[in-house]
Structure formats: structure tokens, C-alpha cells
C-alpha positions as semicolon CSV with decimal commas, in nm:
position;residue;x (nm);y (nm);z (nm)
1;M;-2,227;-11,169;5,993
2;Q;-2,281;-11,143;6,370
3;K;-2,558;-11,405;6,354
4;K;-2,329;-11,645;6,168
5;M;-2,053;-11,594;6,426
6;V;-2,300;-11,663;6,710
7;E;-2,408;-11,988;6,540
8;E;-2,042;-12,085;6,495
9;G;-1,977;-12,004;6,862
10;K;-2,260;-12,241;6,956
11;K;-2,104;-12,516;6,742
12;R;-1,772;-12,471;6,917
13;L;-1,931;-12,473;7,261
14;N;-2,105;-12,797;7,165
15;I;-1,763;-12,941;7,081
16;L;-1,650;-12,842;7,430
17;L;-1,972;-12,989;7,574
18;E;-1,883;-13,322;7,413
19;M;-1,540;-13,293;7,578
20;G;-1,705;-13,251;7,921
21;L;-1,782;-12,879;7,954
22;W;-2,043;-12,799;8,218
23;D;-2,371;-12,775;8,026
24;E;-2,478;-12,454;8,200
25;V;-2,206;-12,273;8,001
26;T;-2,364;-12,365;7,668
27;K;-2,714;-12,297;7,800
28;A;-2,615;-11,946;7,912
29;F;-2,461;-11,867;7,573
30;E;-2,755;-12,005;7,377
31;K;-3,023;-11,853;7,600
32;N;-2,900;-11,496;7,641
33;G;-2,555;-11,466;7,487
34;T;-2,371;-11,489;7,820
35;T;-2,006;-11,581;7,773
36;C;-1,824;-11,776;8,043
37;L;-1,464;-11,829;8,141
38;S;-1,301;-12,093;8,355
39;E;-1,026;-12,068;8,611
40;A;-0,818;-12,360;8,727
41;K;-0,854;-12,431;9,099
42;I;-0,721;-12,710;9,316
43;L;-1,010;-12,863;9,510
44;F;-1,024;-13,240;9,485
45;G;-0,767;-13,235;9,210
46;V;-0,763;-12,975;8,935
47;C;-1,102;-12,824;8,847
48;G;-1,197;-12,572;8,583
49;I;-1,440;-12,348;8,771
50;N;-1,677;-12,155;8,542
51;F;-1,771;-11,790;8,587
52;T;-1,941;-11,538;8,361
53;F;-1,754;-11,236;8,235
54;D;-2,016;-11,027;8,418
55;E;-1,868;-11,160;8,742
56;M;-1,517;-11,045;8,644
57;L;-1,558;-10,694;8,508
58;E;-1,187;-10,629;8,446
59;F;-1,174;-10,928;8,212
60;K;-1,510;-10,841;8,056
61;A;-1,361;-10,508;7,945
62;I;-1,063;-10,689;7,785
63;K;-1,301;-10,930;7,608
64;E;-1,519;-10,651;7,474
65;K;-1,221;-10,446;7,353
66;F;-1,078;-10,749;7,174
67;E;-1,413;-10,825;7,008
68;K;-1,443;-10,466;6,890
69;D;-1,083;-10,429;6,771
70;Y;-1,080;-10,762;6,583
71;D;-1,445;-10,776;6,473
72;C;-1,487;-11,121;6,629
73;L;-1,694;-11,307;6,888
74;V;-1,551;-11,456;7,207
75;Y;-1,737;-11,773;7,302
76;Y;-1,527;-11,884;7,601
77;G;-1,232;-11,774;7,811
78;V;-0,969;-11,945;8,023
79;L;-0,795;-11,768;8,313
80;T;-0,455;-11,910;8,404
81;T;-0,221;-11,807;8,686
82;T;0,146;-11,892;8,635
83;I;0,477;-11,787;8,785
84;M;0,500;-11,538;8,497
85;G;0,167;-11,381;8,585
86;Q;-0,198;-11,415;8,504
87;F;-0,314;-11,486;8,148
88;L;-0,661;-11,457;8,001
89;S;-0,703;-11,674;7,691
90;L;-1,004;-11,582;7,478
91;L;-1,139;-11,847;7,240
92;F;-1,305;-11,665;6,954
93;V;-1,483;-11,688;6,621
94;S;-1,321;-11,470;6,356
95;R;-1,512;-11,307;6,072
96;Y;-1,329;-11,532;5,823
97;E;-1,570;-11,819;5,754
98;E;-1,312;-12,004;5,546
99;E;-1,113;-12,066;5,869
100;W;-1,400;-12,204;6,074
101;E;-1,371;-12,570;5,976
102;D;-1,000;-12,575;6,065
103;D;-1,075;-12,386;6,388
104;R;-1,328;-12,653;6,494
105;R;-1,081;-12,933;6,413
106;E;-0,805;-12,764;6,615
107;L;-1,045;-12,715;6,906
108;K;-1,135;-13,086;6,902
109;E;-0,763;-13,169;6,906
110;G;-0,708;-12,938;7,207
111;Y;-0,498;-12,679;7,023
112;P;-0,720;-12,378;6,943
113;Y;-0,604;-12,033;6,847
114;A;-0,675;-11,777;7,116
115;Y;-0,611;-11,418;7,203
116;V;-0,396;-11,430;7,516
117;W;-0,386;-11,124;7,742
118;N;-0,101;-11,094;7,993
119;R;-0,250;-10,906;8,288
120;E;0,082;-10,792;8,438
121;E;0,234;-10,675;8,109
122;E;-0,099;-10,542;7,976
123;F;-0,020;-10,700;7,643
124;G;-0,201;-10,951;7,425
125;E;-0,142;-11,154;7,111
126;I;-0,307;-11,429;6,909
127;G;-0,150;-11,774;6,902
128;C;-0,211;-12,144;6,945
129;I;-0,261;-12,269;7,300
130;Q;-0,313;-12,617;7,446
131;I;-0,622;-12,686;7,653
132;K;-0,784;-12,976;7,833
133;M;-1,109;-13,029;8,018
134;E;-1,095;-13,059;8,396
135;Q;-1,418;-13,142;8,579
136;G;-1,649;-12,924;8,370
137;G;-1,420;-12,636;8,272
138;L;-1,125;-12,579;8,043
139;V;-0,776;-12,526;8,173
140;R;-0,479;-12,412;7,972
141;V;-0,194;-12,662;7,955
142;A;0,053;-12,467;7,738
């Protein structure tokens, strides 16, 4: 099942690539299984700056715990800072293949399901979020 989830993760990253994701993100995942996350920054407008989870060990631990607890595969993350705190949204492939087609459609529409971790409250839940591409990386809109 893990191999199937990895292949599905690649399909979803290719959807994001078509939307403008920096191609190094997909290459890293395909080459050695490295998962990336983006963080919105204001440089010359809003940018989604990509990092690997290995560069942000606190968030890597949250990702790995989520994958273990839910028997899933995280293929991308989005870090968002708001007035309510910092949120880590994990885009993931579930073990339920019958959901995958709908998941890809929702991703294309910009409304994927994600596990959202609230850093300040140390609490997470799964729900629909809104995303958009900003100069090579995803940012969360709602």
C-alpha cells in the first residue's frame, strides 16, 4: 500500500507542478522521498518559499506522527502565520484508494483536505482548506 500512496503523492505533486509549484519540490519527492513545505513570505509581493521538513525538525516530528497515527503519506505542507497563531497544513494521501480521484479533483480546484496543526494550541484536525500558488509555493488562503 505504501508504494501506491507514493505514486498517488507523485500524481498530486504533478497537479501542483501544473499550477506553478517549483519543480525542485517534485524532483526531491520523486528522487529520494523528500517532502517539502512552503511558507508565505512578503518579498516582492507574496511568495511561497519552499523548505524541506528536514530543515524544520519541529514540523517534521508533527508530520511523522500524523503519518504514523493515520497510516497516510504527507506529500506537501503549508506553514501559515496568522493573528491566531501558526498553522501547519499537511496535504496527504490516505490509505482509502476510493477517495483518491475526488482528492485530486479538490486539489485542482484549490480546496484540498488537510491535517491542520495549530502550533500554539498543540492541536490538529482534518478539514478542507483553500490554497493558491504564489511564485512557486503554496499558500493557504482560508
